[in-house]
C-alpha angles and dihedrals in degrees: 000000000000122000124186120201120197112210134173133209105224135183116263101267091225091064105036117143128189125217108244094218107035096030089223125132114269108226102174113107094005120119112247135212137179109273101265094224090056091060090064088053092048094049092050091050092050091048092054091046091051091051100041106021128238135102137296119215119192118205134183141169118220147094120319091266089066086084086083090066092047092050088053088055089054090054088056090055109272113151099222141356131214125195122199108200132163136137088242090072096058113124096013118168123207093279094053092040094053090048093053095042092049091055090044090054090050089053091048089050091053090055104037107016138276113301120246090199136016117201129199134168113253090253143330126262093230098053104018092196100121087209105113097071095051089042091057091048091051093050093047092043092237130151110250134212111193132189091019113185098179141006102226099182137001119191112183094181094054089034092229134134128195119198143173111236121197112230138162109290098012148328126315118211108211133179125194142162127261138284099055142137122248128194113200128217125225120268094029094120142347121259111245126233111251117243123244088249092055091048092052092045091050091052091053098039124101117231105229104234124194131179123209094277094048091051091051095248108149103154095080091166086072092056135077122356092334091059095042114093093176112115117199106208097186140353120198143150116253114259114253113256115254093207117093128213114273119222119215118208120208128178096208112057094199119127093244093053093046092050092046092050092046094049091046092053093047094049091046090056093041108035094176091060093066091054091050092050092049091049092047093050091048091053089062 
């Protein structure tokens, strides 16, 4: 079994800066981390490999320093890591990124076998679009399972996977055939600690690094800023709220009294809410 995990090295969200002209994220001089959502995807891939055998390949597109994130993946137990880096990819939006990663995955498949599963985090903390995973699936003509909260069953012989997908109003239980692409939600597992053996192997391992030509990407007009139709009109920080927290004083500290005081204060400040609650209760 071969599992590919797409990860991204992202700026630490506490220190993100935006270029005033291009409205793209400035990454120079900003500490970087592995996108936290991708770690849930990596752990799930490693868990399936441990149970069913096979290999896990981690891939990313980014600047040369993104090899640090891939080496970290090796310390967690990934079998190999591939970095796609080229100046042509600078400024890529989700459309250009999914195009490049789809071709990268095809090249990885040529070298180490077709993937049975492709894992992604549900989104990245720098873009928050949740579009790259589905974009890859569309380009590779794969079935996709997004916002996965749990892998209920994985049958390699039948080549079937059953998952729980978080949706509005509840959980969807879905089953599909392999190969497919899965995007994992946060809180679905806990990232393991890498073993000493994995850490030593990661230190010795070579990060496989390909440029656009090596990955077989020839349509450079579809990459980077040229291949990115997304236009960011404005980027700004939300204005701080002028309202301050309001403290409610109650003599009786019982739960009933606290709830009654809280509901009374809320309905006093929002008169329309009480009418809506009364109407809703009458409908039932």
